[in-house]
C-alpha positions as CSV (number, residue, x, y, z in Angstrom):
1,M,-91.0,55.5,56.6
2,N,-92.4,58.2,54.4
3,G,-95.8,59.7,55.4
4,R,-97.6,59.4,58.5
5,I,-97.5,56.4,60.9
6,A,-99.7,53.6,60.4
7,G,-102.9,54.1,62.5
8,S,-102.6,57.5,63.2
9,P,-105.3,60.0,62.3
10,G,-105.4,63.1,60.1
11,I,-104.9,62.2,56.7
12,A,-107.3,60.3,54.4
13,A,-107.3,56.9,53.2
14,G,-105.6,57.2,49.5
15,A,-104.4,60.6,50.4
16,E,-100.9,61.4,48.9
17,P,-97.9,60.3,51.1
18,A,-96.2,63.3,53.1
19,G,-92.5,62.4,51.7
20,R,-93.7,62.8,48.2
21,R,-94.9,66.1,48.1
22,P,-93.9,69.4,49.4
23,L,-94.8,70.3,53.5
24,R,-98.0,72.5,53.4
25,I,-98.3,75.2,55.9
26,L,-101.4,77.1,56.9
27,T,-100.3,80.4,58.3
28,F,-102.4,82.3,60.6
29,S,-102.6,85.8,61.9
30,T,-104.7,89.2,61.7
31,L,-101.1,90.5,61.2
32,Y,-100.8,90.4,57.9
33,P,-100.6,92.9,55.2
34,N,-103.6,93.4,52.7
35,A,-104.9,95.5,49.7
36,A,-106.5,97.9,52.0
37,Q,-103.3,98.1,54.7
38,S,-100.1,97.5,53.0
39,H,-97.9,98.0,56.1
40,H,-99.8,95.7,58.2
41,G,-97.9,92.8,59.9
42,V,-95.4,93.4,56.9
43,F,-92.5,91.2,58.9
44,V,-95.3,88.2,58.9
45,E,-95.2,88.2,55.3
46,N,-91.6,88.8,54.5
47,R,-90.7,85.7,56.8
48,L,-93.0,83.8,54.9
49,R,-91.9,84.7,51.2
50,H,-88.1,84.0,52.3
51,L,-89.1,80.5,54.0
52,L,-91.2,79.8,50.5
53,A,-87.9,80.9,48.2
54,G,-86.2,77.9,49.7
55,G,-88.7,75.7,47.7
56,G,-90.2,72.3,49.1
57,I,-93.1,74.4,51.0
58,E,-96.4,75.6,49.8
59,A,-98.5,77.7,51.8
60,R,-101.5,79.6,52.2
61,V,-102.3,82.5,54.6
62,V,-105.6,82.6,56.7
63,A,-105.6,86.5,57.9
64,P,-108.9,87.2,59.5
65,V,-109.9,90.8,59.9
66,P,-112.6,92.5,62.0
67,W,-116.4,93.0,60.5
68,F,-117.5,96.2,59.6
69,P,-120.9,97.3,57.6
70,S,-119.3,100.3,56.2
71,R,-116.3,101.4,54.1
72,H,-116.9,105.0,54.7
73,P,-114.1,106.9,55.8
74,V,-115.4,108.4,58.2
75,F,-115.3,105.5,60.3
76,G,-111.4,105.6,60.3
77,S,-109.8,102.3,60.8
78,Y,-112.8,100.4,61.0
79,G,-114.1,101.7,57.7
80,V,-110.5,100.2,56.1
81,F,-111.1,96.9,57.7
82,A,-114.2,96.9,55.3
83,R,-112.2,98.0,52.6
84,V,-110.1,94.4,52.8
85,P,-111.1,91.7,50.2
86,G,-112.2,88.2,51.0
87,R,-109.4,87.0,49.1
88,E,-106.2,88.1,47.5
89,R,-103.0,87.2,46.2
90,R,-99.9,88.8,47.0
91,H,-96.1,87.7,46.0
92,G,-97.7,84.5,44.5
93,I,-99.5,83.8,48.2
94,D,-102.7,83.2,48.1
95,I,-104.5,84.9,51.2
96,F,-107.8,84.5,52.7
97,H,-109.4,87.2,54.8
98,P,-112.5,85.9,57.0
99,R,-114.6,88.5,59.3
100,Y,-114.6,87.8,62.9
101,P,-116.7,90.1,65.1
102,V,-114.8,92.3,67.8
103,I,-117.2,93.1,70.7
104,P,-116.4,96.3,72.8
105,K,-116.0,96.1,76.4
106,I,-115.6,92.1,76.7
107,G,-113.2,91.9,73.5
108,M,-110.1,91.1,75.2
109,T,-111.6,88.0,76.9
110,A,-114.0,87.0,74.2
111,A,-111.7,87.3,71.3
112,P,-109.6,84.0,70.7
113,G,-113.1,82.1,70.6
114,L,-114.7,84.6,68.4
115,L,-111.6,84.3,66.1
116,Y,-111.8,80.4,66.3
117,A,-115.4,80.1,65.8
118,W,-115.6,82.7,62.5
119,T,-112.5,81.5,61.2
120,R,-112.9,77.7,61.1
121,R,-115.6,77.3,58.0
122,C,-112.7,79.3,56.2
123,V,-110.0,76.6,57.1
124,T,-111.9,73.8,56.8
125,R,-113.3,75.2,53.0
126,L,-109.4,75.1,52.2
127,Q,-109.1,71.6,53.4
128,R,-111.9,70.7,51.3
129,D,-110.6,72.5,48.2
130,G,-107.4,70.4,48.3
131,F,-105.0,72.0,50.9
132,D,-104.9,69.5,53.6
133,F,-102.2,71.1,55.5
134,D,-99.9,69.6,57.5
135,L,-99.0,72.4,60.3
136,I,-100.6,75.7,61.5
137,D,-97.7,78.5,61.6
138,A,-99.3,81.0,63.9
139,H,-98.6,84.8,64.9
140,Y,-98.9,86.4,67.5
141,F,-99.9,85.0,70.8
142,Y,-103.2,86.6,71.7
143,P,-105.6,86.2,70.6
144,D,-104.0,84.4,67.1
145,G,-102.2,81.8,68.7
146,V,-104.9,81.1,71.2
147,A,-107.4,80.7,68.4
148,A,-104.8,78.7,66.5
149,V,-104.3,76.2,69.2
150,L,-108.1,75.7,69.1
151,L,-108.2,75.2,65.3
152,A,-105.4,72.7,65.6
153,R,-107.0,70.6,68.4
154,A,-110.2,70.7,66.3
155,L,-108.9,69.5,63.0
156,D,-105.8,67.2,64.6
157,K,-102.9,69.6,63.2
158,P,-99.5,70.6,64.8
159,V,-99.5,74.2,65.6
160,V,-96.0,76.3,66.0
161,I,-96.9,80.0,67.1
162,T,-94.5,82.7,66.8
163,A,-94.3,85.4,69.6
164,R,-93.8,89.0,68.3
165,G,-93.9,91.9,70.9
166,T,-96.7,93.3,72.6
167,D,-98.4,90.1,72.9
168,I,-95.7,89.0,75.7
169,N,-94.6,92.3,76.8
170,R,-97.9,93.9,77.1
171,I,-101.2,91.9,77.0
172,P,-100.5,89.5,79.8
173,A,-101.2,92.0,82.0
174,H,-104.5,91.2,81.6
175,P,-105.2,88.4,83.9
176,A,-107.6,86.3,81.4
177,A,-105.3,86.8,78.6
178,R,-102.8,85.5,80.8
179,R,-104.3,82.4,81.7
180,M,-105.3,81.6,77.7
181,I,-101.7,82.3,76.7
182,A,-100.5,79.9,79.1
183,W,-103.3,77.1,78.1
184,A,-102.0,77.6,74.4
185,A,-98.3,77.7,75.4
186,R,-98.8,74.1,77.0
187,R,-100.9,73.0,74.1
188,A,-98.6,74.2,71.1
189,D,-96.2,71.8,69.7
190,A,-93.5,74.5,69.6
191,M,-93.1,78.0,70.2
192,V,-91.1,80.8,68.1
193,A,-89.6,83.9,70.0
194,V,-88.2,86.7,67.7
195,C,-85.6,87.6,70.1
196,R,-83.7,86.5,73.4
197,A,-85.5,89.2,75.6
198,L,-89.1,88.0,74.8
199,K,-87.9,84.2,75.2
200,D,-86.8,85.0,78.7
201,E,-90.1,87.0,79.5
202,M,-92.1,84.0,78.2
203,V,-90.2,82.0,80.4
204,T,-90.9,84.4,83.6
205,L,-94.8,83.7,82.5
206,G,-94.7,80.5,83.0
207,L,-94.4,79.4,79.3
208,P,-92.2,75.9,79.1
209,E,-88.6,76.9,77.9
210,A,-87.6,74.0,76.4
211,A,-90.7,74.5,73.9
212,I,-89.4,77.7,72.8
213,R,-86.9,78.6,70.0
214,V,-85.4,81.8,69.0
215,L,-85.6,82.7,65.7
216,R,-85.0,86.2,64.8
217,N,-86.5,88.4,62.2
218,G,-84.4,89.2,59.0
219,V,-83.9,91.8,56.5
220,D,-84.1,91.6,52.6
221,L,-80.6,92.6,51.5
222,D,-81.4,92.8,48.1
223,L,-84.3,95.3,48.7
224,F,-83.0,97.4,51.4
225,R,-79.3,99.0,50.5
226,P,-77.9,102.0,49.9
227,S,-79.7,104.3,47.2
228,P,-77.8,107.4,47.1
229,D,-79.6,108.6,44.0
230,E,-82.8,108.8,45.8
231,A,-81.8,110.1,48.9
232,A,-80.4,113.0,46.9
233,T,-83.8,113.2,45.6
234,W,-85.1,113.2,49.1
235,H,-82.9,116.1,50.2
236,R,-83.9,118.2,47.0
237,E,-87.5,117.9,47.4
238,L,-87.6,118.6,51.2
239,D,-84.8,121.0,51.1
240,L,-82.8,118.9,54.1
241,S,-79.5,120.1,55.2
242,S,-77.6,117.7,57.4
243,P,-78.2,116.3,60.0
244,V,-81.1,114.5,58.9
245,L,-82.9,112.0,61.5
246,L,-85.8,109.7,60.5
247,S,-88.2,107.9,63.0
248,V,-90.3,105.0,61.2
249,G,-93.4,103.5,62.8
250,A,-97.4,103.8,63.2
251,L,-97.8,107.0,64.9
252,I,-98.9,105.8,68.3
253,P,-97.6,106.6,71.7
254,R,-95.6,103.8,72.4
255,K,-93.4,104.5,69.4
256,G,-92.1,107.7,70.7
257,H,-92.4,110.1,68.0
258,D,-93.2,112.9,70.3
259,L,-90.1,112.3,72.1
260,V,-87.6,112.4,68.7
261,I,-89.7,115.8,68.1
262,R,-88.8,117.0,71.3
263,A,-85.2,116.2,71.0
264,L,-84.8,118.6,68.1
265,R,-84.9,121.7,70.3
266,H,-81.4,120.3,71.5
267,L,-80.2,119.4,67.9
268,P,-80.9,123.1,66.5
269,A,-79.2,122.1,63.1
270,A,-81.0,118.8,62.6
271,H,-84.0,118.1,60.2
272,L,-86.3,115.0,61.4
273,M,-88.4,112.8,58.6
274,I,-91.4,111.1,60.2
275,V,-92.9,108.2,58.4
276,G,-96.1,106.2,59.2
277,A,-99.7,106.8,60.0
278,G,-102.0,106.9,62.9
279,A,-104.0,108.4,65.3
280,Q,-101.5,110.6,66.7
281,D,-100.6,112.5,63.3
282,G,-102.6,115.6,64.4
283,R,-101.2,116.0,67.9
284,L,-97.7,115.2,67.0
285,R,-98.3,118.2,64.1
286,R,-98.9,120.6,67.3
287,L,-96.1,119.4,68.8
288,A,-93.8,120.6,66.3
289,A,-95.4,124.0,66.0
290,E,-95.4,124.1,70.0
291,E,-91.6,123.2,70.3
292,G,-90.7,125.6,67.4
293,V,-89.1,122.9,65.3
294,A,-92.5,122.7,62.8
295,E,-90.3,124.0,59.8
296,R,-87.6,120.8,60.3
297,V,-90.1,118.3,61.0
298,H,-91.3,116.5,57.6
299,F,-94.3,114.0,57.8
300,L,-94.1,111.7,54.9
301,G,-96.9,109.6,56.1
302,P,-97.3,105.8,55.0
303,R,-95.1,104.8,52.2
304,P,-94.8,101.6,50.3
305,H,-92.4,99.2,51.3
306,D,-90.3,99.2,48.3
307,T,-89.8,103.1,48.4
308,L,-88.1,103.1,51.8
309,P,-84.6,102.3,51.0
310,G,-84.5,105.9,49.6
311,I,-85.8,107.3,53.0
312,Y,-83.3,105.3,54.9
313,S,-80.6,106.4,52.7
314,A,-81.4,109.9,52.8
315,A,-81.2,110.1,56.8
316,D,-77.9,110.4,58.9
317,V,-79.3,108.4,62.1
318,L,-82.4,106.4,62.4
319,V,-84.0,107.2,65.7
320,L,-86.0,104.3,67.3
321,A,-87.5,105.7,70.6
322,S,-90.1,103.1,71.6
323,D,-90.7,101.9,75.0
324,R,-90.9,98.2,73.9
325,E,-90.3,96.0,70.9
326,G,-89.8,92.6,69.9
327,W,-87.1,92.5,66.8
328,P,-88.1,95.9,65.2
329,N,-87.4,95.4,61.6
330,V,-86.8,99.2,60.6
331,L,-83.5,99.0,62.8
332,L,-82.0,96.4,60.3
333,E,-83.5,98.0,57.0
334,A,-82.0,101.2,58.2
335,M,-78.5,99.5,58.6
336,A,-78.7,97.8,55.6
337,C,-79.2,100.9,53.5
338,G,-76.0,102.2,55.5
339,T,-77.7,104.1,58.2
340,P,-76.7,103.9,61.7
341,V,-79.3,104.0,64.3
342,A,-80.0,105.2,67.7
343,A,-82.8,103.2,69.7
344,T,-83.8,102.8,73.3
345,A,-82.3,100.0,75.3
346,V,-85.4,98.2,75.5
347,W,-86.6,94.3,74.8
348,G,-84.9,93.1,71.3
349,N,-83.2,96.3,70.6
350,P,-79.7,95.7,72.3
351,E,-79.6,92.4,70.1
352,V,-80.0,94.1,67.3
353,V,-77.7,97.0,68.0
354,A,-74.9,94.9,68.9
355,A,-71.5,96.5,67.8
356,P,-70.2,100.0,67.1
357,A,-71.0,99.8,63.3
358,A,-74.8,99.7,64.0
359,G,-75.2,102.7,66.2
360,R,-76.0,103.6,69.3
361,L,-78.2,102.6,72.3
362,I,-80.3,105.4,74.1
363,P,-79.8,104.5,77.8
364,E,-83.2,106.3,79.1
365,R,-86.3,107.4,77.2
366,S,-86.3,110.8,77.4
367,P,-85.7,113.8,74.6
368,E,-82.6,114.6,76.6
369,A,-80.9,111.2,75.9
370,I,-82.0,110.9,72.6
371,A,-80.5,114.3,71.6
372,R,-76.9,113.2,73.6
373,T,-77.1,109.6,71.9
374,V,-77.9,111.2,68.3
375,A,-75.0,113.9,68.9
376,S,-72.5,111.1,70.0
377,L,-73.5,109.0,67.0
378,L,-73.2,112.3,64.3
379,A,-69.7,113.4,66.0
380,D,-68.3,109.9,65.5
381,P,-70.4,108.2,62.8
382,P,-69.1,104.3,62.1
383,G,-69.2,104.9,58.3
384,R,-72.2,104.0,55.8
385,A,-70.2,100.8,54.6
386,A,-69.2,99.6,57.6
387,T,-73.1,99.8,58.7
388,R,-73.9,98.2,55.5
389,R,-71.5,95.2,56.7
390,Y,-72.8,94.6,59.7
391,A,-76.6,94.6,58.3
392,E,-75.1,91.8,56.1
393,G,-75.1,89.5,58.7
394,F,-78.5,89.5,59.5
395,G,-80.3,88.0,56.1
396,W,-83.1,85.5,56.2
397,D,-81.3,82.4,55.3
398,D,-80.8,81.4,59.2
399,T,-84.2,82.2,60.2
400,S,-85.4,79.9,57.1
401,R,-83.1,76.9,58.0
402,G,-84.4,77.2,61.8
403,Q,-88.0,77.3,60.9
404,R,-87.5,74.3,58.5
405,I,-85.7,72.7,61.1
406,L,-88.4,73.2,63.7
407,F,-90.9,72.2,61.5
408,R,-89.4,69.4,60.6
409,E,-89.2,67.9,64.2
410,V,-92.4,68.9,65.0
411,L,-93.8,67.1,62.3
412,E,-91.3,64.1,63.0
413,R,-92.9,63.9,66.3
414,R,-96.2,63.4,65.0
415,G,-94.9,60.9,62.7
416,L,-94.5,62.8,59.4
417,I,-91.6,62.9,57.5
418,F,-91.1,65.1,54.4
419,G,-88.5,64.7,51.8
420,N,-84.6,63.9,52.8
421,R,-82.5,65.9,55.2
422,N,-79.8,65.3,52.8
423,T,-81.1,66.9,49.9
424,D,-82.7,69.9,51.6
425,P,-80.3,72.5,50.8
426,L,-81.3,74.9,53.5
427,I,-80.9,72.1,56.3
428,S,-78.1,69.7,55.4
429,N,-75.4,72.2,55.9
430,L,-76.3,72.3,59.3
431,E,-76.3,68.6,60.0
């Protein structure tokens, strides 16, 4: 039977039957790019864009932003929050940015409730304006996933929560947050982990294993491809000589840019490009000077996503020295451009760097281990064409299929059926 089963709540009398229209999802996350923060949560946007590209699904995004009264640059990241528009459109997707308060000291415990209370009006307004969504697609377990479950229970909607990294491998160290994560997990209709290591940790935390599906991130193989002409431009502009290392990510301690800078003392011919912005910018520049390698370290700042292929292509090795990751997109982006990687053997990294063509895993998180691993890779590189071929096995199609199947299963348990399995090109081949 098309539509919701007779007598079940959540769809108004006379509303359009679900089987006669696209599936409507509400993506809910504080991790989503915006006009003031173009890189913020770009992996959530990328997954949604590729899901929608398959057709048959409509989406709106509610991406809450902390409230702050002033846009002045003196307030740093808080001033940036104030510059985010209330509503915008990116890649054909309508995005709404309701504000919510962030309260110092008690913020960790209060965040889910505040996020729910201050965004519910935006969500119900979307429904009144005609977008009566069928499912909440939430990203980042805490506080976003907990708030999404509160919304789902209030509005009688199913909810799927995607765990992405620090929401599972760091935040549960806070007892109150851990209890709320467990509460939300028991009430979610399904959960997604972006790598097997993250799922294993979720199970260790006591989250129901049967409800967790592993759906990795993918890479845009059309955007990220070898760009030799752009690489040559970077070499000329920065006066680079091989070997060239690259470190990409926010300039924060857990990304390990400092370790890569220190590793240069053991790689006397190497240059290092660093892409990213963050609170450690000044400290990292001072460190490069203290280590005597400042002339070989090039800080490129934050860069638009579509300019990264040329930077990846200019490098001989991408180095990721993080102490924790979910499924780091930078690894696949570099590989898709033909650049092998050296990555710390933590969390999801070994699942990405799983063959010699991908690069090497760094056995311990130290400058010496980074230098040894990079030197080994430079001495016996896999070849850029082989690295590109490896990355081609990680496009978005498999993940989009997995999402469609999971969403269908969740909705059918609720009595909703969308379209026809045999006519959905992203599902029919799997069944």
